[in-house]
C-alpha positions, 0 to 999 in steps of 0.5 A, a space after each residue: 791759676 786757669 787761664 781766665 784768672 791769668 787774663 784777669 791779673 794782666 788785665 789789671 796790672 794794665 790798669 794800674 799802668 795806664 791809671 799811673 800814667 794818667 797820674 803821671 802826666 797830670 801832675 801827683 799834687 794836682 791830684 792829691 790837692 784835688 782828692 783832700 777837698 774832695 766830699 767822698 760823699 758823691 762817690 758813694 751815691 755814684 756807687 748807689 747809682 750804678 748798682 741801680 743800673 745793674 738791677 734795672 740791666 737785671 730787669 731786662 735780662 728777666 725780660 730776655 729770659 721770660 722771650 725766651 720761656 725760659 723759667 724755673 729760676 727764683 729769682 735770686 738765683 737768676 740775680 746771682 747769675 746775672 751779677 756773676 757775668 760781671 767777673 768778665 766785664 774787662 773783657 772786650 766789648 763786655 762781651 765775656 758776660 756770655 759766661 752767665 750762660 755757662 752758668 746758667 746752664 751749669 745752676 739750672 741746666 738751660 742750653 748756652 745755645 739758648 741764652 747766649 744771644 741775650 748777651 748779644 741783645 744787650 749789648 746792641 739795646 746799650 749801644 742804641 741807649 748810649 745813642 741816645 744820651 750821646 744824641 741828648 747830650 750833643 744838642 748844643 755841642 759840635 763834635 757829639 753827632 759824630 760819635 752818634 754817626 759811628 754808633 748808629 752804624 753799629 747798631 745798623 750792622 747788628 740788627 742786619 746780622 741779627 735779624 737777615 736770615 740769609 747770611 747766616 743760614 748759608 753758613 749753618 748750611 756749609 756747616 751742616 755739609 762737613 763732618 767732625 766739629 762744623 757738623 756738630 756745632 751746627 745744631 746749636 748755631 740753628 738754636 742760638 739763631 732762633 733766640 737771637 731772631 727773638 730777643 734782637 726783633 723791632 717788638 722786643 727792643 723797646 722796653 731793653 731800650 728804655 730801660 737801658 736809657 735809663 739805666 746808662 743816664 744814671 751812671 752819667 748823672 752819677 759823673 756829674 756828682 763825682 764832678 761836683 764832689 772836686 767843687 768843679 761845676 758841668 752841666 747835668 746833660 754834659 756830664 752824660 754826653 762825656 760819660 756815654 761818648 767815652 763808654 761808646 769809645 771804649 767799647 768800640 776798641 777791641 781791648 779790656 773793659 775798653 782801658 786807656 781809650 774810654 780813659 783818655 775820653 773822660 779826661 780830656 772831654 771834661 777838660 775841654 767841654 767841661 772846663 774842669 781842672 787837670 787834677 780834678 778831671 784825673 781824679 773824677 775819671 779814676 772814679 768814675 771807672 772805679 765805681 762803674 767798671 771795677 765795682 762791677 767786678 767787685 759785684 761779679 767775684 761776690 755774686 759768683 762767690 755766694 752760687 758757689 756755695 749754693 753749688 759746690 760743683 759749679 765751672 770745678 773741672 770734670 776729673 778725666 776718666 
Protein backbone atom coordinates (compact mmCIF):
# COMPACT_ATOMS: atom_id res chain seq x y z
CA UNK A 1 0.00 0.00 0.00
CA UNK A 2 1.65 3.28 -1.10
CA UNK A 3 1.73 6.44 0.99
CA UNK A 4 -1.01 8.19 -1.03
CA UNK A 5 -3.48 5.36 -0.40
CA UNK A 6 -2.58 5.31 3.29
CA UNK A 7 -3.13 9.07 3.57
CA UNK A 8 -6.48 8.79 1.83
CA UNK A 9 -7.61 6.04 4.20
CA UNK A 10 -6.54 8.17 7.19
CA UNK A 11 -8.54 11.13 5.85
CA UNK A 12 -11.54 8.87 5.21
CA UNK A 13 -11.42 7.55 8.78
CA UNK A 14 -11.07 11.12 10.07
CA UNK A 15 -14.19 12.07 8.08
CA UNK A 16 -16.12 9.16 9.62
CA UNK A 17 -15.13 10.37 13.10
CA UNK A 18 -16.06 13.98 12.31
CA UNK A 19 -19.43 13.08 10.80
CA UNK A 20 -20.17 10.62 13.58
CA UNK A 21 -19.48 13.32 16.14
CA UNK A 22 -21.93 15.67 14.46
CA UNK A 23 -24.59 12.95 14.37
CA UNK A 24 -24.15 12.25 18.09
CA UNK A 25 -24.16 15.92 19.07
CA UNK A 26 -27.21 16.69 16.92
CA UNK A 27 -29.12 13.65 18.07
CA UNK A 28 -29.51 10.49 16.02
CA UNK A 29 -33.31 10.52 16.33
CA UNK A 30 -33.52 14.11 15.04
CA UNK A 31 -31.34 13.20 12.07
CA UNK A 32 -33.32 10.03 11.37
CA UNK A 33 -36.61 11.94 11.49
CA UNK A 34 -35.28 14.55 9.05
CA UNK A 35 -34.05 11.95 6.55
CA UNK A 36 -37.29 9.95 6.75
CA UNK A 37 -39.26 12.74 5.06
CA UNK A 38 -36.44 14.03 2.88
CA UNK A 39 -37.06 14.56 -0.86
CA UNK A 40 -34.08 12.71 -2.36
CA UNK A 41 -34.68 14.29 -5.77
CA UNK A 42 -33.09 17.46 -4.39
CA UNK A 43 -29.90 15.51 -3.63
CA UNK A 44 -29.81 14.29 -7.23
CA UNK A 45 -30.21 17.88 -8.43
CA UNK A 46 -27.40 18.99 -6.13
CA UNK A 47 -25.15 16.33 -7.68
CA UNK A 48 -26.08 17.57 -11.15
CA UNK A 49 -25.22 21.17 -10.23
CA UNK A 50 -21.92 20.05 -8.74
CA UNK A 51 -21.12 18.10 -11.91
CA UNK A 52 -21.93 21.17 -14.03
CA UNK A 53 -19.45 23.08 -11.87
CA UNK A 54 -16.81 20.48 -12.74
CA UNK A 55 -17.45 21.08 -16.45
CA UNK A 56 -17.19 24.84 -15.91
CA UNK A 57 -13.90 24.38 -14.07
CA UNK A 58 -12.72 22.16 -16.93
CA UNK A 59 -13.35 25.17 -19.16
CA UNK A 60 -10.86 27.09 -16.98
CA UNK A 61 -8.32 24.29 -17.32
CA UNK A 62 -8.66 24.40 -21.11
CA UNK A 63 -8.37 28.19 -21.07
CA UNK A 64 -5.07 27.98 -19.19
CA UNK A 65 -3.67 25.22 -21.42
CA UNK A 66 -4.42 27.36 -24.46
CA UNK A 67 -2.91 30.41 -22.77
CA UNK A 68 0.33 28.46 -22.20
CA UNK A 69 0.27 27.13 -25.81
CA UNK A 70 -0.01 23.52 -24.65
CA UNK A 71 -1.72 21.57 -27.43
CA UNK A 72 -1.96 18.12 -28.95
CA UNK A 73 -4.36 16.87 -26.27
CA UNK A 74 -7.84 15.70 -27.20
CA UNK A 75 -10.72 17.22 -25.23
CA UNK A 76 -11.70 13.80 -23.91
CA UNK A 77 -8.23 13.01 -22.60
CA UNK A 78 -7.86 16.53 -21.23
CA UNK A 79 -11.14 16.14 -19.33
CA UNK A 80 -9.99 12.83 -17.83
CA UNK A 81 -6.68 14.37 -16.77
CA UNK A 82 -8.48 17.33 -15.21
CA UNK A 83 -10.95 15.13 -13.32
CA UNK A 84 -8.18 12.82 -12.11
CA UNK A 85 -6.92 15.70 -9.98
CA UNK A 86 -10.05 15.33 -7.85
CA UNK A 87 -8.54 12.17 -6.36
CA UNK A 88 -6.59 14.44 -4.03
CA UNK A 89 -9.41 16.91 -3.35
CA UNK A 90 -9.12 16.09 0.36
CA UNK A 91 -5.66 17.64 0.57
CA UNK A 92 -5.32 21.02 2.35
CA UNK A 93 -6.46 23.83 0.05
CA UNK A 94 -6.95 21.19 -2.70
CA UNK A 95 -3.32 21.80 -3.69
CA UNK A 96 -3.04 18.05 -4.20
CA UNK A 97 -4.73 18.69 -7.54
CA UNK A 98 -1.20 19.41 -8.81
CA UNK A 99 -1.37 15.63 -9.25
CA UNK A 100 -3.00 16.24 -12.64
CA UNK A 101 0.21 17.94 -13.80
CA UNK A 102 2.04 14.68 -13.10
CA UNK A 103 -0.66 12.74 -14.95
CA UNK A 104 -0.48 15.08 -17.96
CA UNK A 105 3.30 14.66 -17.97
CA UNK A 106 3.11 10.87 -18.03
CA UNK A 107 0.30 10.68 -20.60
CA UNK A 108 1.29 13.50 -22.96
CA UNK A 109 4.86 14.42 -22.05
CA UNK A 110 4.07 17.97 -20.86
CA UNK A 111 6.62 19.35 -18.40
CA UNK A 112 4.89 19.56 -14.97
CA UNK A 113 6.73 22.82 -14.28
CA UNK A 114 4.71 24.41 -17.10
CA UNK A 115 1.30 23.28 -15.82
CA UNK A 116 1.70 23.22 -12.02
CA UNK A 117 1.15 27.02 -11.81
CA UNK A 118 -2.30 26.45 -13.36
CA UNK A 119 -3.40 24.92 -10.04
CA UNK A 120 -2.35 28.07 -8.19
CA UNK A 121 -4.20 30.22 -10.73
CA UNK A 122 -7.28 28.01 -10.34
CA UNK A 123 -7.20 28.40 -6.55
CA UNK A 124 -6.66 32.15 -6.88
CA UNK A 125 -9.66 32.67 -9.17
CA UNK A 126 -11.73 30.36 -6.95
CA UNK A 127 -10.95 32.47 -3.88
CA UNK A 128 -11.79 35.68 -5.74
CA UNK A 129 -15.10 34.12 -6.81
CA UNK A 130 -15.88 32.95 -3.27
CA UNK A 131 -15.19 36.44 -1.92
CA UNK A 132 -17.58 37.87 -4.51
CA UNK A 133 -20.29 35.40 -3.49
CA UNK A 134 -19.73 36.15 0.20
CA UNK A 135 -19.89 39.89 -0.38
CA UNK A 136 -23.01 39.52 -2.53
CA UNK A 137 -24.73 37.29 -0.01
CA UNK A 138 -23.70 39.32 3.05
CA UNK A 139 -25.39 42.54 1.98
CA UNK A 140 -28.15 42.14 4.55
CA UNK A 141 -26.04 40.35 7.19
CA UNK A 142 -23.66 41.47 9.89
CA UNK A 143 -20.29 39.74 10.07
CA UNK A 144 -20.25 38.52 6.50
CA UNK A 145 -17.94 41.27 5.32
CA UNK A 146 -15.32 40.10 7.84
CA UNK A 147 -14.94 36.91 5.83
CA UNK A 148 -14.76 38.92 2.63
CA UNK A 149 -11.94 41.02 4.15
CA UNK A 150 -10.01 37.89 5.18
CA UNK A 151 -10.33 36.42 1.72
CA UNK A 152 -9.33 39.72 0.10
CA UNK A 153 -6.10 39.70 2.10
CA UNK A 154 -5.37 36.16 0.91
CA UNK A 155 -5.99 37.18 -2.71
CA UNK A 156 -3.79 40.28 -2.35
CA UNK A 157 -0.89 38.26 -0.94
CA UNK A 158 -1.24 35.60 -3.63
CA UNK A 159 -1.34 38.18 -6.42
CA UNK A 160 1.68 39.95 -4.97
CA UNK A 161 3.73 36.75 -4.88
CA UNK A 162 2.62 35.80 -8.38
CA UNK A 163 3.08 39.14 -10.11
CA UNK A 164 5.95 40.69 -8.13
CA UNK A 165 9.02 38.87 -9.48
CA UNK A 166 11.93 40.06 -7.22
CA UNK A 167 11.34 37.67 -4.25
CA UNK A 168 11.15 34.51 -6.37
CA UNK A 169 13.92 35.68 -8.71
CA UNK A 170 16.17 36.27 -5.70
CA UNK A 171 15.36 32.81 -4.38
CA UNK A 172 16.13 31.23 -7.77
CA UNK A 173 19.45 33.11 -7.94
CA UNK A 174 20.41 31.73 -4.55
CA UNK A 175 19.64 28.21 -5.74
CA UNK A 176 21.67 28.70 -8.92
CA UNK A 177 24.67 29.75 -6.83
CA UNK A 178 24.57 26.44 -4.99
CA UNK A 179 25.36 22.97 -6.17
CA UNK A 180 23.36 19.78 -6.04
CA UNK A 181 19.58 19.78 -5.57
CA UNK A 182 19.19 23.58 -5.56
CA UNK A 183 21.00 24.04 -8.86
CA UNK A 184 18.90 21.30 -10.47
CA UNK A 185 15.64 22.88 -9.25
CA UNK A 186 16.42 26.43 -10.40
CA UNK A 187 15.62 25.92 -14.13
CA UNK A 188 12.29 24.25 -13.29
CA UNK A 189 11.38 27.09 -10.93
CA UNK A 190 12.12 29.57 -13.72
CA UNK A 191 9.78 27.64 -16.01
CA UNK A 192 7.08 27.57 -13.32
CA UNK A 193 7.49 31.30 -12.62
CA UNK A 194 7.11 32.13 -16.32
CA UNK A 195 3.90 30.10 -16.52
CA UNK A 196 2.58 31.54 -13.26
CA UNK A 197 3.05 35.13 -14.42
CA UNK A 198 1.02 34.31 -17.56
CA UNK A 199 -1.90 32.47 -15.94
CA UNK A 200 -2.12 34.87 -12.97
CA UNK A 201 -1.76 38.10 -14.92
CA UNK A 202 -4.66 40.57 -14.62
CA UNK A 203 -5.69 40.01 -18.24
CA UNK A 204 -5.94 36.26 -17.62
CA UNK A 205 -8.01 36.52 -14.44
CA UNK A 206 -11.30 37.89 -15.79
CA UNK A 207 -12.72 34.90 -17.70
CA UNK A 208 -11.64 32.19 -15.20
CA UNK A 209 -12.96 34.25 -12.29
CA UNK A 210 -16.32 34.72 -14.01
CA UNK A 211 -16.49 30.95 -14.62
CA UNK A 212 -15.64 30.33 -10.96
CA UNK A 213 -18.42 32.65 -9.77
CA UNK A 214 -20.97 30.73 -11.84
CA UNK A 215 -19.58 27.32 -10.88
CA UNK A 216 -19.35 27.85 -7.12
CA UNK A 217 -22.64 29.74 -7.19
CA UNK A 218 -24.27 26.59 -8.59
CA UNK A 219 -23.01 24.59 -5.60
CA UNK A 220 -24.50 27.25 -3.33
CA UNK A 221 -27.80 26.71 -5.13
CA UNK A 222 -27.30 23.01 -4.44
CA UNK A 223 -27.21 23.71 -0.70
CA UNK A 224 -30.43 25.71 -1.04
CA UNK A 225 -32.06 22.74 -2.77
CA UNK A 226 -30.89 20.35 -0.08
CA UNK A 227 -32.33 22.54 2.68
CA UNK A 228 -35.65 22.80 0.83
CA UNK A 229 -35.71 19.01 0.54
CA UNK A 230 -36.24 18.86 4.31
CA UNK A 231 -39.21 21.21 4.10
CA UNK A 232 -37.10 24.04 5.53
CA UNK A 233 -37.06 27.54 4.09
CA UNK A 234 -33.85 29.51 3.53
CA UNK A 235 -33.35 32.46 1.15
CA UNK A 236 -31.32 31.57 -1.93
CA UNK A 237 -28.74 34.33 -1.40
CA UNK A 238 -28.30 33.31 2.23
CA UNK A 239 -27.74 29.70 1.18
CA UNK A 240 -25.07 30.81 -1.29
CA UNK A 241 -23.51 32.94 1.46
CA UNK A 242 -23.44 29.99 3.87
CA UNK A 243 -21.89 27.74 1.26
CA UNK A 244 -19.26 30.32 0.30
CA UNK A 245 -18.19 31.16 3.87
CA UNK A 246 -17.95 27.49 4.87
CA UNK A 247 -15.94 26.73 1.71
CA UNK A 248 -13.56 29.61 2.35
CA UNK A 249 -13.13 28.66 6.00
CA UNK A 250 -12.34 25.08 5.01
CA UNK A 251 -9.81 26.24 2.41
CA UNK A 252 -7.96 28.59 4.78
CA UNK A 253 -7.14 25.94 7.40
CA UNK A 254 -4.34 23.38 6.86
CA UNK A 255 -6.65 20.40 7.22
CA UNK A 256 -7.52 17.82 4.52
CA UNK A 257 -10.68 18.98 2.81
CA UNK A 258 -11.21 21.50 5.63
CA UNK A 259 -12.70 18.62 7.64
CA UNK A 260 -14.35 19.72 10.84
CA UNK A 261 -14.11 23.43 10.08
CA UNK A 262 -16.32 23.51 6.98
CA UNK A 263 -18.86 21.17 8.59
CA UNK A 264 -19.09 23.35 11.70
CA UNK A 265 -19.59 26.45 9.57
CA UNK A 266 -22.29 24.79 7.49
CA UNK A 267 -24.27 23.52 10.46
CA UNK A 268 -23.96 26.56 12.73
CA UNK A 269 -24.86 29.07 10.02
CA UNK A 270 -27.85 27.07 8.84
CA UNK A 271 -29.17 27.02 12.40
CA UNK A 272 -28.25 30.55 13.46
CA UNK A 273 -28.73 32.50 10.22
CA UNK A 274 -31.32 30.50 8.30
CA UNK A 275 -33.31 29.12 11.26
CA UNK A 276 -33.00 25.53 10.04
CA UNK A 277 -33.78 22.86 12.65
CA UNK A 278 -30.76 21.01 14.16
CA UNK A 279 -31.66 17.67 12.56
CA UNK A 280 -32.23 19.18 9.13
CA UNK A 281 -29.09 21.33 9.45
CA UNK A 282 -26.89 18.33 10.26
CA UNK A 283 -28.44 16.26 7.47
CA UNK A 284 -28.06 19.13 4.97
CA UNK A 285 -24.43 19.54 6.01
CA UNK A 286 -23.71 15.85 5.50
CA UNK A 287 -25.45 15.79 2.13
CA UNK A 288 -23.73 18.92 0.78
CA UNK A 289 -20.36 17.47 1.77
CA UNK A 290 -21.20 14.19 0.01
CA UNK A 291 -22.50 16.11 -3.03
CA UNK A 292 -19.35 18.23 -3.31
CA UNK A 293 -16.23 17.00 -1.48
CA UNK A 294 -16.77 13.24 -1.67
CA UNK A 295 -18.51 13.24 -5.04
CA UNK A 296 -15.37 14.93 -6.40
CA UNK A 297 -13.20 12.15 -4.98
CA UNK A 298 -15.42 9.48 -6.56
CA UNK A 299 -15.35 11.24 -9.94
CA UNK A 300 -11.57 11.59 -9.66
CA UNK A 301 -11.04 7.88 -9.03
CA UNK A 302 -13.32 6.99 -11.98
CA UNK A 303 -11.38 9.31 -14.31
CA UNK A 304 -8.06 7.95 -13.08
CA UNK A 305 -9.28 4.39 -13.60
CA UNK A 306 -10.17 5.14 -17.23
CA UNK A 307 -6.77 6.76 -17.77
CA UNK A 308 -5.06 3.70 -16.33
CA UNK A 309 -6.91 1.60 -18.92
CA UNK A 310 -5.80 3.95 -21.71
CA UNK A 311 -2.24 4.25 -20.36
CA UNK A 312 -1.40 0.98 -18.54
CA UNK A 313 1.97 2.26 -17.28
CA UNK A 314 0.48 5.42 -15.74
CA UNK A 315 1.75 6.06 -12.19
CA UNK A 316 3.55 2.73 -12.04
CA UNK A 317 6.94 2.78 -10.38
CA UNK A 318 9.83 2.19 -12.71
CA UNK A 319 11.75 -0.98 -11.98
CA UNK A 320 15.11 -0.56 -10.33
CA UNK A 321 18.10 -1.07 -12.67
